[in-house]
N, CA, C and O of each residue as an XYZ file, in Angstrom:
528
protein
N      -7.132    -47.577     15.197
C      -7.046    -46.247     14.654
C      -5.685    -46.078     13.996
O      -4.656    -46.461     14.553
N      -5.698    -45.515     12.836
C      -4.493    -45.362     12.058
C      -3.832    -44.018     12.326
O      -4.524    -43.011     12.474
N      -2.531    -43.985     12.390
C      -1.755    -42.767     12.590
C      -1.705    -41.981     11.282
O      -1.335    -42.525     10.242
N      -2.078    -40.700     11.336
C      -2.078    -39.849     10.151
C      -1.097    -38.697     10.363
O      -1.482    -37.649     10.881
N       0.153    -38.877      9.972
C       1.131    -37.820     10.206
C       0.847    -36.546      9.420
O       1.228    -35.464      9.866
N       0.198    -36.635      8.279
C      -0.093    -35.439      7.487
C      -1.032    -34.503      8.240
O      -0.872    -33.285      8.175
N      -1.998    -35.053      8.945
C      -2.949    -34.239      9.703
C      -2.276    -33.498     10.841
O      -2.583    -32.331     11.080
N      -1.362    -34.154     11.551
C      -0.675    -33.508     12.670
C       0.310    -32.454     12.172
O       0.467    -31.402     12.791
N       0.964    -32.737     11.069
C       1.915    -31.779     10.514
C       1.162    -30.535     10.024
O       1.616    -29.411     10.237
N       0.026    -30.734      9.376
C      -0.774    -29.603      8.897
C      -1.276    -28.760     10.065
O      -1.261    -27.531      9.987
N      -1.719    -29.397     11.142
C      -2.203    -28.664     12.311
C      -1.074    -27.853     12.942
O      -1.282    -26.710     13.346
N       0.109    -28.434     13.027
C       1.260    -27.725     13.594
C       1.654    -26.547     12.697
O       2.016    -25.481     13.195
N       1.583    -26.738     11.381
C       1.925    -25.662     10.447
C       0.940    -24.508     10.558
O       1.346    -23.347     10.511
N      -0.339    -24.804     10.702
C      -1.355    -23.765     10.848
C      -1.140    -22.996     12.159
O      -1.245    -21.770     12.185
N      -0.843    -23.709     13.230
C      -0.600    -23.050     14.520
C       0.639    -22.160     14.443
O       0.625    -21.039     14.952
N       1.696    -22.640     13.823
C       2.924    -21.854     13.684
C       2.684    -20.615     12.825
O       3.216    -19.545     13.119
N       1.888    -20.751     11.767
C       1.578    -19.611     10.904
C       0.759    -18.566     11.662
O       0.967    -17.367     11.481
N      -0.164    -19.010     12.501
C      -0.981    -18.079     13.280
C      -0.124    -17.299     14.275
O      -0.293    -16.089     14.427
N       0.785    -17.983     14.944
C       1.680    -17.317     15.895
C       2.576    -16.320     15.159
O       2.777    -15.200     15.630
N       3.107    -16.721     14.020
C       3.963    -15.832     13.225
C       3.195    -14.592     12.766
O       3.744    -13.491     12.773
N       1.936    -14.757     12.368
C       1.118    -13.624     11.929
C       0.863    -12.652     13.087
O       0.906    -11.437     12.892
N       0.604    -13.165     14.264
C       0.366    -12.313     15.437
C       1.629    -11.540     15.791
O       1.568    -10.337     16.043
N       2.769    -12.216     15.813
C       4.032    -11.549     16.129
C       4.385    -10.500     15.081
O       4.877     -9.425     15.423
N       4.140    -10.800     13.822
C       4.420     -9.837     12.753
C       3.523     -8.604     12.893
O       3.987     -7.480     12.706
N       2.255     -8.806     13.219
C       1.332     -7.676     13.391
C       1.773     -6.789     14.550
O       1.671     -5.565     14.462
N       2.258     -7.386     15.629
C       2.733     -6.597     16.756
C       4.000     -5.830     16.390
O       4.123     -4.651     16.722
N       4.937     -6.478     15.713
C       6.188     -5.821     15.344
C       5.962     -4.693     14.350
O       6.623     -3.656     14.423
N       5.044     -4.887     13.433
C       4.759     -3.860     12.434
C       3.897     -2.721     12.981
O       3.713     -1.704     12.313
N       3.372     -2.892     14.194
C       2.595     -1.831     14.808
C       1.117     -1.884     14.512
O       0.418     -0.887     14.697
N       0.620     -3.017     14.057
C      -0.799     -3.128     13.747
C      -1.594     -3.749     14.887
O      -2.822     -3.806     14.820
N      -0.926     -4.209     15.921
C      -1.617     -4.866     17.024
C      -1.095     -4.326     18.351
O       0.063     -3.919     18.453
N      -1.938     -4.327     19.341
C      -1.583     -3.867     20.677
C      -1.551     -5.082     21.594
O      -2.478     -5.892     21.613
N      -0.461     -5.191     22.356
C      -0.399     -6.213     23.388
C      -0.872     -5.551     24.669
O      -0.408     -4.468     25.025
N      -1.787     -6.196     25.354
C      -2.302     -5.548     26.553
C      -2.633     -6.543     27.646
O      -2.971     -7.701     27.399
N      -2.523     -6.051     28.839
C      -2.958     -6.739     30.026
C      -3.601     -5.646     30.877
O      -3.082     -5.254     31.922
N      -4.733     -5.177     30.400
C      -5.329     -4.001     31.028
C      -6.845     -4.054     30.992
O      -7.452     -4.664     30.113
N      -7.428     -3.399     31.968
C      -8.865     -3.159     31.991
C      -9.094     -1.844     31.267
O      -8.532     -0.816     31.645
N      -9.920     -1.873     30.226
C     -10.223     -0.665     29.458
C     -11.732     -0.484     29.430
O     -12.467     -1.389     29.035
N     -12.181      0.674     29.844
C     -13.606      0.993     29.830
C     -13.794      2.199     28.914
O     -13.160      3.236     29.105
N     -14.669      2.057     27.921
C     -14.941      3.139     26.993
C     -13.749      3.491     26.123
O     -13.595      4.641     25.712
N     -12.911      2.517     25.844
C     -11.678      2.762     25.087
C     -11.968      2.911     23.598
O     -12.662      2.091     22.996
N     -11.421      3.977     23.020
C     -11.458      4.187     21.574
C     -10.025      4.459     21.158
O      -9.441      5.478     21.525
N      -9.460      3.526     20.378
C      -8.064      3.651     19.978
C      -7.935      3.956     18.498
O      -8.855      3.719     17.715
N      -6.787      4.480     18.132
C      -6.539      4.801     16.742
C      -5.062      4.769     16.437
O      -4.228      4.501     17.301
N      -4.765      5.047     15.196
C      -3.374      5.083     14.780
C      -3.082      3.991     13.772
O      -3.932      3.160     13.451
N      -1.896      4.017     13.299
C      -1.442      3.029     12.325
C      -0.007      2.668     12.621
O       0.391      2.549     13.780
N       0.756      2.496     11.585
C       2.149      2.101     11.728
C       2.999      3.193     12.387
O       3.949      2.884     13.106
N       2.665      4.466     12.149
C       3.513      5.544     12.637
C       2.984      6.274     13.869
O       3.583      7.263     14.292
N       1.886      5.819     14.453
C       1.363      6.475     15.645
C       0.346      5.627     16.370
O      -0.067      4.572     15.888
N      -0.055      6.104     17.548
C      -1.005      5.370     18.377
C      -1.719      6.379     19.267
O      -1.094      7.293     19.805
N      -3.003      6.215     19.417
C      -3.754      7.086     20.313
C      -4.831      6.280     21.018
O      -5.269      5.239     20.529
N      -5.244      6.771     22.156
C      -6.309      6.130     22.906
C      -7.014      7.151     23.777
O      -6.385      8.025     24.373
N      -8.322      7.025     23.840
C      -9.144      7.856     24.700
C     -10.082      6.912     25.433
O     -10.596      5.967     24.835
N     -10.310      7.148     26.705
C     -11.054      6.167     27.487
C     -11.637      6.806     28.741
O     -11.215      7.873     29.185
N     -12.617      6.113     29.285
C     -13.194      6.498     30.561
C     -12.282      6.000     31.680
O     -12.096      6.682     32.688
N     -11.703      4.779     31.491
C     -10.845      4.193     32.520
C      -9.839      3.236     31.893
O     -10.183      2.420     31.038
N      -8.594      3.354     32.335
C      -7.524      2.432     31.940
C      -6.784      2.008     33.195
O      -6.290      2.840     33.955
N      -6.715      0.691     33.402
C      -5.971      0.157     34.546
C      -5.190     -1.059     34.062
O      -5.765     -2.114     33.793
N      -3.886     -0.900     33.956
C      -3.031     -1.981     33.489
C      -2.069     -1.475     32.425
O      -1.843     -0.272     32.291
N      -1.499     -2.425     31.661
C      -0.423     -2.121     30.725
C      -0.819     -2.461     29.301
O      -1.435     -3.496     29.044
N      -0.455     -1.568     28.366
C      -0.610     -1.813     26.933
C       0.727     -1.499     26.265
O       1.442     -0.591     26.687
N       1.062     -2.269     25.203
C       2.297     -2.049     24.457
C       1.999     -2.041     22.972
O       1.088     -2.720     22.497
N       2.792     -1.252     22.242
C       2.657     -1.229     20.792
C       3.966     -0.746     20.172
O       4.646      0.119     20.724
N       4.304     -1.312     19.026
C       5.467     -0.860     18.277
C       5.021      0.235     17.319
O       4.030      0.093     16.602
N       5.775      1.331     17.321
C       5.465      2.489     16.490
C       6.688      2.799     15.634
O       7.826      2.715     16.097
N       6.438      3.155     14.395
C       7.500      3.513     13.442
C       7.344      4.993     13.088
O       6.794      5.314     12.034
N       7.820      5.906     13.951
C       7.605      7.335     13.699
C       8.445      7.839     12.525
O       9.547      7.350     12.274
N       7.912      8.803     11.831
C       8.607      9.429     10.709
C       9.277     10.715     11.194
O       8.742     11.403     12.064
N      10.430     11.038     10.642
C      11.059     12.323     10.915
C      12.043     12.360     12.066
O      12.639     13.410     12.308
N      12.240     11.279     12.781
C      13.240     11.256     13.837
C      12.825     11.851     15.168
O      13.640     11.936     16.085
N      11.561     12.267     15.291
C      11.066     12.821     16.560
C       9.736     12.173     16.911
O       8.873     11.984     16.054
N       9.590     11.841     18.171
C       8.344     11.252     18.667
C       7.706     12.255     19.618
O       8.344     12.724     20.560
N       6.439     12.580     19.364
C       5.688     13.500     20.228
C       4.714     12.668     21.050
O       4.000     11.814     20.523
N       4.701     12.932     22.345
C       3.851     12.209     23.282
C       2.948     13.230     23.957
O       3.428     14.179     24.578
N       1.647     13.035     23.835
C       0.678     13.926     24.461
C      -0.194     13.102     25.399
O      -0.623     12.000     25.058
N      -0.447     13.646     26.575
C      -1.293     12.956     27.548
C      -2.274     13.943     28.155
O      -1.959     15.117     28.349
N      -3.468     13.446     28.452
C      -4.468     14.229     29.165
C      -4.942     13.389     30.342
O      -5.322     12.231     30.170
N      -4.920     13.958     31.513
C      -5.323     13.232     32.713
C      -6.495     13.934     33.372
O      -6.416     15.107     33.737
N      -7.594     13.186     33.518
C      -8.765     13.681     34.238
C      -8.845     13.041     35.623
O      -9.662     13.449     36.450
N      -7.998     12.039     35.879
C      -7.947     11.351     37.157
C      -7.024     10.145     37.064
O      -6.779      9.639     35.969
N      -6.512      9.682     38.187
C      -5.588      8.556     38.194
C      -4.219      8.962     37.688
O      -3.915     10.150     37.579
N      -3.385      7.963     37.375
C      -2.041      8.263     36.871
C      -1.764      7.472     35.599
O      -2.284      6.374     35.400
N      -0.933      8.056     34.748
C      -0.535      7.443     33.492
C       0.986      7.501     33.409
O       1.583      8.562     33.590
N       1.615      6.352     33.134
C       3.062      6.279     32.942
C       3.324      5.833     31.515
O       2.644      4.949     30.994
N       4.323      6.456     30.883
C       4.664      6.142     29.499
C       6.156      5.866     29.415
O       6.970      6.615     29.956
N       6.506      4.781     28.731
C       7.905      4.399     28.547
C       8.110      4.058     27.080
O       7.296      3.344     26.493
N       9.196      4.563     26.473
C       9.527      4.314     25.078
C      10.903      3.666     25.033
O      11.867      4.192     25.591
N      10.985      2.509     24.359
C      12.253      1.790     24.233
C      12.628      1.662     22.771
O      11.768      1.470     21.911
N      13.943      1.771     22.493
C      14.422      1.586     21.119
C      14.491      0.094     20.792
O      14.125     -0.746     21.614
N      14.958     -0.225     19.595
C      15.017     -1.613     19.139
C      15.935     -2.501     19.952
O      15.792     -3.723     19.925
N      16.891     -1.902     20.688
C      17.825     -2.672     21.514
C      17.366     -2.781     22.963
O      18.073     -3.360     23.788
N      16.207     -2.241     23.285
C      15.688     -2.300     24.652
C      16.130     -1.134     25.518
O      15.796     -1.088     26.702
N      16.879     -0.184     24.948
C      17.286      0.993     25.712
C      16.143      1.964     25.877
O      15.342      2.148     24.961
N      16.060      2.588     27.039
C      14.976      3.522     27.327
C      15.283      4.866     26.664
O      16.308      5.489     26.942
N      14.382      5.301     25.785
C      14.512      6.569     25.078
C      13.765      7.671     25.833
O      14.201      8.822     25.856
N      12.640      7.309     26.447
C      11.802      8.266     27.157
C      11.057      7.516     28.247
O      10.587      6.399     28.033
N      10.950      8.132     29.414
C      10.148      7.538     30.480
C       9.589      8.656     31.345
O      10.312      9.553     31.777
N       8.288      8.583     31.587
C       7.631      9.575     32.418
C       6.617      8.843     33.281
O       5.675      8.232     32.776
N       6.825      8.914     34.590
C       5.845      8.352     35.516
C       4.905      9.472     35.912
O       5.336     10.609     36.109
N       3.651      9.167     36.028
C       2.626     10.159     36.339
C       2.731     11.327     35.360
O       3.007     12.464     35.743
N       2.503     11.009     34.085
C       2.665     11.980     32.999
C       1.738     13.183     33.129
O       2.042     14.254     32.603
N       0.631     13.024     33.811
C      -0.283     14.146     33.964
C      -0.817     14.618     32.623
O      -0.953     13.827     31.690
N      -1.116     15.898     32.525
C      -1.532     16.494     31.264
C      -0.353     17.281     30.731
O       0.150     18.191     31.389
N       0.086     16.920     29.524
C       1.236     17.615     28.964
C       1.626     17.053     27.620
O       1.008     16.125     27.098
N       2.675     17.647     27.076
C       3.184     17.255     25.768
C       4.705     17.150     25.873
O       5.357     18.015     26.458
N       5.258     16.092     25.306
C       6.685     15.833     25.385
C       7.189     15.426     24.007
O       6.449     14.833     23.222
N       8.448     15.743     23.711
C       9.068     15.304     22.466
C      10.399     14.651     22.786
O      11.108     15.078     23.697
N      10.736     13.606     22.027
C      12.001     12.922     22.206
C      12.532     12.482     20.847
O      11.756     12.061     19.990
N      13.847     12.573     20.638
C      14.412     12.096     19.371
C      14.443     10.565     19.356
O      14.758      9.932     20.363
N      14.114      9.984     18.209
C      14.145      8.536     18.037
C      14.694      8.216     16.649
O      14.694      9.053     15.746
N      15.155      6.992     16.514
C      15.566      6.530     15.181
C      15.042      5.117     14.999
O      15.393      4.209     15.753
N      14.209      4.942     14.004
C      13.634      3.629     13.727
C      12.446      3.314     14.610
O      11.852      4.191     15.237
N      12.118      2.036     14.638
C      10.957      1.575     15.399
C      11.223      1.634     16.898
O      12.334      1.371     17.359
N      10.184      1.985     17.646
C      10.262      2.018     19.103
C       9.065      1.265     19.677
O       8.012      1.171     19.047
N       9.244      0.738     20.866
C       8.153      0.071     21.568
C       7.651      1.009     22.657
O       8.419      1.471     23.501
N       6.353      1.282     22.625
C       5.736      2.196     23.586
C       4.961      1.369     24.596
O       4.182      0.489     24.229
N       5.182      1.662     25.875
C       4.478      0.988     26.967
C       3.690      2.052     27.716
O       4.259      3.005     28.248
N       2.380      1.879     27.752
C       1.482      2.800     28.448
C       0.881      2.041     29.626
O       0.315      0.961     29.461
N       1.013      2.621     30.818
C       0.460      1.978     32.008
C      -0.453      2.953     32.734
O      -0.036      4.036     33.143
N      -1.699      2.546     32.883
C      -2.668      3.365     33.596
C      -2.944      2.791     34.965
O      -3.109      1.581     35.118
N      -2.994      3.647     35.952
C      -3.371      3.247     37.301
C      -4.683      3.959     37.612
O      -4.707      5.044     38.192
N      -5.769      3.310     37.206
C      -7.114      3.866     37.297
C      -7.151      5.243     36.612
O      -7.742      6.198     37.114
N      -6.496      5.299     35.449
C      -6.368      6.565     34.710
C      -7.620      6.854     33.902
O      -8.203      5.963     33.285
N      -8.018      8.115     33.919
C      -9.107      8.611     33.092
C      -8.517      9.700     32.205
O      -7.923     10.653     32.709
N      -8.674      9.570     30.892
C      -8.131     10.595     30.003
C      -7.799     10.036     28.635
O      -8.569      9.267     28.060
N      -6.629     10.438     28.113
C      -6.250     10.009     26.765
C      -4.749     10.166     26.573
O      -4.057     10.772     27.391
N      -4.260      9.597     25.459
C      -2.873      9.779     25.056
C      -2.802      9.757     23.528
O      -3.675      9.208     22.855
N      -1.743     10.367     23.003
C      -1.466     10.344     21.563
C       0.043     10.298     21.404
O       0.766     11.106     21.988
N       0.513      9.347     20.609
C       1.942      9.150     20.405
C       2.203      9.049     18.914
O       1.603      8.215     18.236
N       3.093      9.889     18.394
C       3.397      9.865     16.964
C       4.307     11.012     16.582
O       4.881     11.678     17.444
N       4.436     11.240     15.295
C       5.267     12.326     14.796
C       4.607     13.672     15.128
O       3.381     13.769     15.177
N       5.423     14.704     15.355
C       4.854     16.033     15.682
C       4.062     16.614     14.530
O       3.524     17.716     14.644
């Protein structure tokens, strides 16, 4: 069997391009990283916001959001269980954190892209994160 370096290099290039595309989609806010059980989940949003409504959420989801206007509005509705929300700036500093958010609306000043971490503990309800 003959060694074909072009085939291995092409395969490595394709794999590297796929990883780069996934990371870019997450950074730009087009993809959600999750390690969660979601039942009846309907999500929405784009680059500047994120929303989710579900029958059940158990676990963690993350997404990068690029809010406009310097203010981030966080809305949560709880029909059961608990929901925790954490917002970090580009340097990893915590901008907002609420454990057991319950049903309510919160606003926090932000500048630039932020990473939002939503954690449900058998949570039933919804959330919306974006500009006011």
